[in-house]
C-alpha positions in Angstrom: -4.0 0.6 -39.6 -4.1 3.2 -36.8 -5.3 2.5 -33.3 -8.7 4.1 -34.0 -9.5 1.8 -36.9 -10.0 -1.1 -34.5 -11.8 0.9 -31.8 -15.3 2.1 -31.7 -15.4 5.8 -32.7 -16.5 6.9 -29.2 -13.3 5.6 -27.6 -10.0 7.5 -27.8 -6.9 5.6 -26.8 -4.0 8.0 -26.2 -0.8 6.1 -26.0 2.2 7.7 -24.3 5.8 6.6 -24.2 7.2 3.7 -22.1 7.4 5.7 -18.9 4.1 7.6 -19.1 0.7 6.1 -18.6 -1.8 5.8 -21.5 -5.1 7.6 -21.2 -8.5 6.6 -22.4 -11.4 8.9 -23.3 -14.9 7.5 -23.4 -17.3 9.8 -25.3 -21.0 9.9 -25.5 -23.7 9.4 -22.9 -23.8 12.2 -20.3 -20.3 13.5 -20.9 -16.6 12.6 -21.4 -14.9 10.2 -19.1 -11.1 10.3 -18.7 -9.4 7.1 -17.4 -6.1 7.8 -15.7 -4.5 11.2 -15.5 -0.8 10.5 -15.7 1.9 12.3 -13.8 1.4 15.8 -12.6 4.6 17.0 -14.4 3.1 15.9 -17.8 -0.3 17.6 -17.3 0.2 20.0 -20.2 1.0 17.1 -22.6 -2.3 15.4 -21.6 -4.3 18.6 -22.2 -2.7 18.9 -25.6 -3.5 15.3 -26.5 -7.1 15.8 -25.3 -7.5 18.9 -27.4 -6.3 17.0 -30.5 -9.3 14.7 -29.8 -11.6 17.7 -29.7 -12.0 17.4 -25.9 -11.3 20.2 -23.4 -10.8 19.6 -19.7 -14.0 21.5 -19.0 -15.9 18.9 -21.0 -15.0 16.1 -18.6 -17.9 14.6 -16.6 -15.9 12.0 -14.7 -12.2 11.1 -13.9 -11.3 7.5 -13.2 -8.2 6.2 -11.6 -7.4 2.5 -12.3 -5.1 2.5 -9.3 -3.1 4.8 -7.0 0.3 4.8 -8.5 1.5 8.3 -9.3 1.8 7.8 -13.0 -1.9 7.0 -13.2 -3.3 9.6 -10.8 -0.7 12.4 -10.6 -2.7 14.6 -12.8 -5.9 14.4 -10.7 -5.4 17.8 -9.1 -4.9 19.6 -12.4 -7.8 17.9 -14.2 -10.2 18.3 -11.3 -9.4 22.0 -11.0 -10.0 22.5 -14.7 -13.1 20.4 -15.0 -14.7 20.1 -11.5 -15.4 16.5 -12.5 -15.8 14.0 -9.7 -13.0 11.3 -9.2 -13.9 7.6 -9.2 -11.7 4.9 -7.8 -11.7 1.6 -6.0 -12.6 1.5 -2.4 -9.0 0.7 -1.5 -7.6 3.5 -3.6 -10.1 5.8 -2.0 -8.9 4.7 1.5 -5.2 5.3 0.5 -6.0 8.7 -0.9 -7.9 9.7 2.2 -5.1 8.4 4.5 -2.3 9.9 2.4 -0.7 6.4 2.2 2.7 6.9 0.7 4.4 3.4 1.2 1.7 1.2 -0.3 1.3 3.6 -3.2 5.1 3.4 -3.7 5.6 7.2 -3.3 8.1 6.9 -0.5 9.5 3.8 -2.1 10.6 5.8 -5.1 10.8 9.3 -3.5 8.0 10.8 -5.6 6.3 14.1 -4.7 2.6 13.9 -4.8 -0.6 15.7 -3.7 -3.4 13.4 -2.6 -6.8 14.2 -4.0 -9.8 12.4 -2.3 -12.1 10.2 -4.4 -15.6 11.4 -4.8 -17.1 8.1 -6.1 -16.1 4.7 -4.8 -16.5 1.5 -6.9 -16.5 -2.1 -5.7 -15.6 -5.1 -7.8 -18.7 -6.2 -9.7 -20.2 -2.8 -10.0 -21.7 -1.9 -13.4 -21.1 1.8 -14.3 -22.3 3.9 -17.2 -19.2 5.3 -18.9 -19.8 7.0 -22.2 -22.3 5.2 -24.3 -22.0 1.8 -22.6 -22.2 0.1 -19.2 -18.8 -1.3 -18.0 -18.1 -3.8 -15.3 -15.6 -3.0 -12.6 -13.2 -5.8 -12.1 -10.6 -6.1 -9.3 -7.2 -6.8 -10.7 -4.7 -7.0 -7.7 -1.1 -8.1 -8.2 0.8 -5.1 -9.6 -1.3 -3.0 -7.3 -3.7 -4.3 -4.6 -6.2 -1.5 -5.2 -6.2 -1.8 -9.0 -9.4 -2.1 -11.1 -10.0 -2.9 -14.8 -13.1 -2.0 -16.8 -14.8 -4.5 -19.1 -17.4 -3.8 -21.7 -19.1 -7.1 -22.5 -21.0 -6.3 -25.7 -18.0 -4.6 -27.4 -15.5 -7.1 -25.8 -13.3 -4.3 -24.6 -11.0 -4.4 -21.5 -9.3 -1.4 -20.0 -6.6 -3.5 -18.4 -4.4 -0.9 -16.5 -1.2 -2.6 -15.5 -2.5 -6.1 -15.0 -1.9 -6.7 -18.7 0.4 -5.0 -21.2 1.4 -6.5 -24.6 3.0 -9.8 -23.6 3.9 -8.4 -20.2 2.5 -6.9 -17.0 3.4 -4.2 -14.5 6.1 -5.1 -12.0 5.2 -7.2 -9.0 6.6 -5.4 -5.9 6.9 -8.2 -3.3 9.1 -6.1 -1.1 6.1 -3.8 -0.4 3.2 -6.1 -0.8 4.7 -9.5 0.0 4.9 -12.6 -2.1 1.1 -12.9 -1.9 1.1 -10.2 -4.6 2.4 -12.8 -7.0 -0.5 -15.1 -6.1 -2.9 -12.2 -6.6 -1.5 -11.4 -10.0 -1.9 -15.0 -11.1 -5.5 -15.1 -9.9 -6.1 -11.8 -11.8 -4.8 -13.2 -15.1 -6.8 -16.4 -14.7 -9.9 -14.3 -14.2 -9.2 -12.2 -17.2 -8.7 -15.3 -19.3 -12.3 -16.2 -18.6 -13.5 -13.0 -20.4 -14.2 -12.7 -24.1 -11.8 -9.9 -25.0 -11.4 -8.6 -28.5 -9.3 -5.6 -27.6 -7.4 -4.7 -24.5 -6.4 -1.1 -23.7 -3.4 -1.3 -21.4 -1.9 1.2 -19.0 1.4 1.2 -20.9 2.3 0.2 -24.4 0.2 -0.4 -27.5 -3.3 -1.7 -27.9 -3.6 -5.5 -27.5 -5.4 -7.1 -30.4 -4.7 -10.7 -29.3 -5.5 -10.5 -25.6 -5.6 -14.3 -25.2 -2.0 -14.7 -26.4 -0.8 -11.8 -24.1 -2.7 -13.3 -21.1 -1.1 -16.7 -21.8 2.4 -15.2 -21.9 1.8 -13.3 -18.7 0.5 -16.4 -17.0 3.7 -18.2 -18.1 5.8 -15.3 -16.9 4.2 -15.3 -13.4 4.7 -19.0 -13.1 8.4 -18.5 -13.9 8.6 -15.9 -11.2 7.3 -18.4 -8.8 10.0 -21.1 -9.7 12.8 -18.5 -10.2 12.4 -15.5 -7.9 15.5 -13.9 -9.4 13.6 -13.6 -12.6 11.0 -11.6 -10.9 13.7 -9.4 -9.4 15.4 -8.9 -12.8 12.0 -8.0 -14.3 11.4 -5.3 -11.7 14.9 -3.9 -11.4 15.4 -3.4 -15.2 12.2 -1.5 -15.5 12.6 0.6 -12.3 16.2 1.5 -13.4 14.9 2.8 -16.8 11.9 4.6 -15.1 14.3 6.3 -12.7 16.5 7.5 -15.5 13.6 8.7 -17.6 12.4 10.8 -14.6 15.7 12.6 -14.2 17.5 12.6 -17.6 19.7 14.0 -18.7 21.8 13.2 -15.7 25.4 12.4 -14.9 26.4 8.8 -14.1 27.4 9.5 -10.5 24.4 11.6 -9.7 22.0 8.9 -11.1 23.6 6.1 -9.2 23.8 8.1 -6.0 20.1 8.8 -6.4 19.2 5.2 -7.0 21.3 3.9 -4.1 19.2 6.2 -1.8 16.0 4.5 -2.8 14.6 1.5 -0.9 14.3 -0.8 -4.0 18.0 -1.0 -4.4 18.4 -2.3 -0.8 15.4 -4.6 -1.2 16.1 -6.2 -4.5 19.6 -5.7 -6.0 21.6 -7.7 -3.4 19.3 -10.7 -3.9 20.8 -11.4 -7.3 24.3 -12.5 -6.2 26.2 -9.2 -6.4 28.4 -8.1 -3.5 26.4 -4.9 -3.1 23.8 -2.8 -4.8 26.3 -0.4 -6.3 28.1 -3.3 -8.2 24.9 -4.4 -9.8 23.8 -0.9 -10.7 27.1 -0.3 -12.5 26.8 -3.6 -14.3 23.2 -2.9 -15.3 24.1 0.5 -16.6 26.9 -1.0 -18.7 24.5 -3.5 -20.1 22.0 -0.9 -21.1 24.7 1.2 -22.7 26.0 -1.8 -24.6 22.4 -2.6 -25.8 21.8 0.9 -26.9 19.0 1.4 -24.4 21.0 4.2 -22.7 23.5 6.6 -24.4 26.1 8.7 -22.7 27.0 12.0 -24.3 29.2 14.7 -22.7 29.0 12.9 -19.4 25.2 12.9 -19.3 23.0 9.8 -19.5 19.9 9.6 -21.7 17.5 6.7 -22.4 16.6 5.9 -26.0 13.2 4.5 -24.9 10.5 7.1 -25.6 9.3 8.6 -22.3 
């Protein structure tokens, strides 16, 4: 069974690797809608994937960003230039784009180059919008990102869940930037999504979710564990950010990678809280663990991740 056998034919779910964001194409209606544009450096790959679905950039009638993290909106400039399609986003995303907000969008936090593109259409939670052949409801899903939105199609029981819900997981909760209230927001989001009738969820990362109820329950449990064991939240974040940083720079020498990581705020904010004498000590230990697990390999003095990018 491929992913299209469980999706309506007018929906294309384009799954990327672990590091890259998934894309969704909604066909029919007045034109083609693209949900999330990915990173700017991978724009050529997205265009190739769209062409395999029979869609050119010029055919786009609307671009949607689920939230303002660079892996979801970094391709805005390229796609808008090729299509002249308007960009839709939440009101908070639009504010951050307009104000070129780098900290709350994590750009400075992870030293990511980025060109802000203003939103043309602003959506509020509760709005109902025609996308492709159906009307979708806009749902606020703060937690991973305060500005994030999901899209829910009631009749088809479909949820475009962005990073609020992955298969048995969720996007990292960055309490250093957004405060511990982000954990409360994430829990409220999951409780809200649990009230919906969802047959399929299309996440921002990872495969299609055919048992959304089970994944939502697992994430609810995970968030509760974060509350009682804050170090678990830190480990959840640090492991994923470590791999994401490597994937963005590989192949790279061990010293260069660790030097790069130590210059980023997340190492100062999170790594010392787990009992290590300093951030460098935990980074070395974490690297050794990943190598032992086969997640990272070292060849000719260069590190590579075995996780698909």
